[in-house]
C-alpha positions in Angstrom: 0.1 -0.4 -0.2 1.5 3.7 -0.9 1.6 6.3 1.9 -0.7 8.7 0.4 -3.7 5.5 0.0 -2.4 4.6 3.9 -2.8 8.5 4.4 -6.2 8.9 2.8 -7.1 5.7 5.3 -6.2 7.1 8.2 -7.5 10.3 7.1 -10.8 9.2 6.6 -11.4 7.5 9.7 -10.3 9.6 11.8 -12.7 12.6 9.7 -15.5 9.6 10.6 -15.3 8.7 14.2 -15.0 13.2 14.9 -18.3 13.6 16.2 -20.7 16.6 13.8 -22.2 19.3 15.0 -26.0 19.0 14.7 -25.1 15.8 14.5 -28.1 12.7 15.5 -27.6 9.3 15.9 -30.2 7.1 13.9 -32.7 4.5 15.1 -33.2 2.2 12.4 -36.7 1.3 12.0 -37.5 -2.0 11.4 -38.1 -1.6 7.3 -36.4 0.8 5.4 -38.0 3.3 2.4 -37.3 2.8 -0.9 -36.3 6.5 -0.7 -36.7 7.3 -4.2 -40.0 6.8 -4.7 -41.9 10.2 -3.4 -43.3 9.1 -0.2 -47.0 9.7 0.9 -46.9 13.5 3.4 -46.6 13.2 7.3 -49.7 14.2 9.4 -48.4 17.5 10.0 -50.3 20.2 12.3 -52.1 22.7 9.6 -52.0 26.0 13.0 -47.7 25.0 13.2 -46.0 23.2 10.2 -43.3 20.7 10.5 -39.9 21.8 13.3 -37.2 20.7 11.7 -36.7 17.5 14.5 -39.7 16.3 13.3 -37.9 16.4 9.9 -34.8 15.0 11.2 -37.0 12.3 12.9 -39.4 11.7 9.4 -35.8 11.0 7.9 -34.6 8.8 9.2 -37.3 6.5 10.4 -38.2 6.5 6.2 -34.5 6.5 5.2 -31.8 5.1 8.3 -28.5 6.0 8.0 -27.2 8.5 9.9 -27.7 12.5 10.0 -25.2 14.4 9.0 -26.4 17.5 9.3 -29.8 19.7 9.1 -31.1 23.2 7.9 -34.9 25.3 7.3 -34.3 27.2 3.9 -37.5 29.4 3.0 -37.4 30.3 -0.6 -40.0 32.8 -1.9 -42.4 32.5 1.3 -42.2 28.9 1.2 -40.6 27.2 3.5 -38.3 23.3 3.6 -35.7 21.2 5.8 -32.9 19.8 4.0 -31.3 17.1 5.8 -28.3 15.9 4.9 -27.8 12.1 5.3 -24.8 9.5 4.9 -26.3 6.5 3.8 -24.7 2.6 5.4 -23.8 2.1 1.4 -21.1 5.8 3.0 -22.7 8.2 -0.2 -24.3 11.3 0.9 -27.4 12.0 0.0 -30.4 15.2 1.0 -33.6 15.5 1.1 -35.9 17.1 1.3 -38.8 18.0 3.7 -41.7 20.9 2.8 -42.7 22.0 6.2 -46.0 23.1 6.0 -47.3 19.6 4.4 -43.9 17.0 5.1 -44.3 15.9 1.9 -40.4 14.1 2.1 -38.2 14.9 -1.9 
């Protein structure tokens, strides 16, 4: 193994072991849902919409993996929660949850 490969491997191991701010430990559901299929909206109280924590829990329950980052963004008066997940196969995916309807894409 070359020196670059060794350094890269050590760097990746260290980076993966450091806790990330705003990261949530996954609690994997018994069944995972195919994230490529648009899901039915999560039940959301019409008066307040869905909180960021509720969106994170929704994504975690449907796709599993480790939530790395989450934030709420607003465009044209419409709030969307963005949830970035490190999947079990090591890929990074971002899911968008409509804050008013709970629809995940």
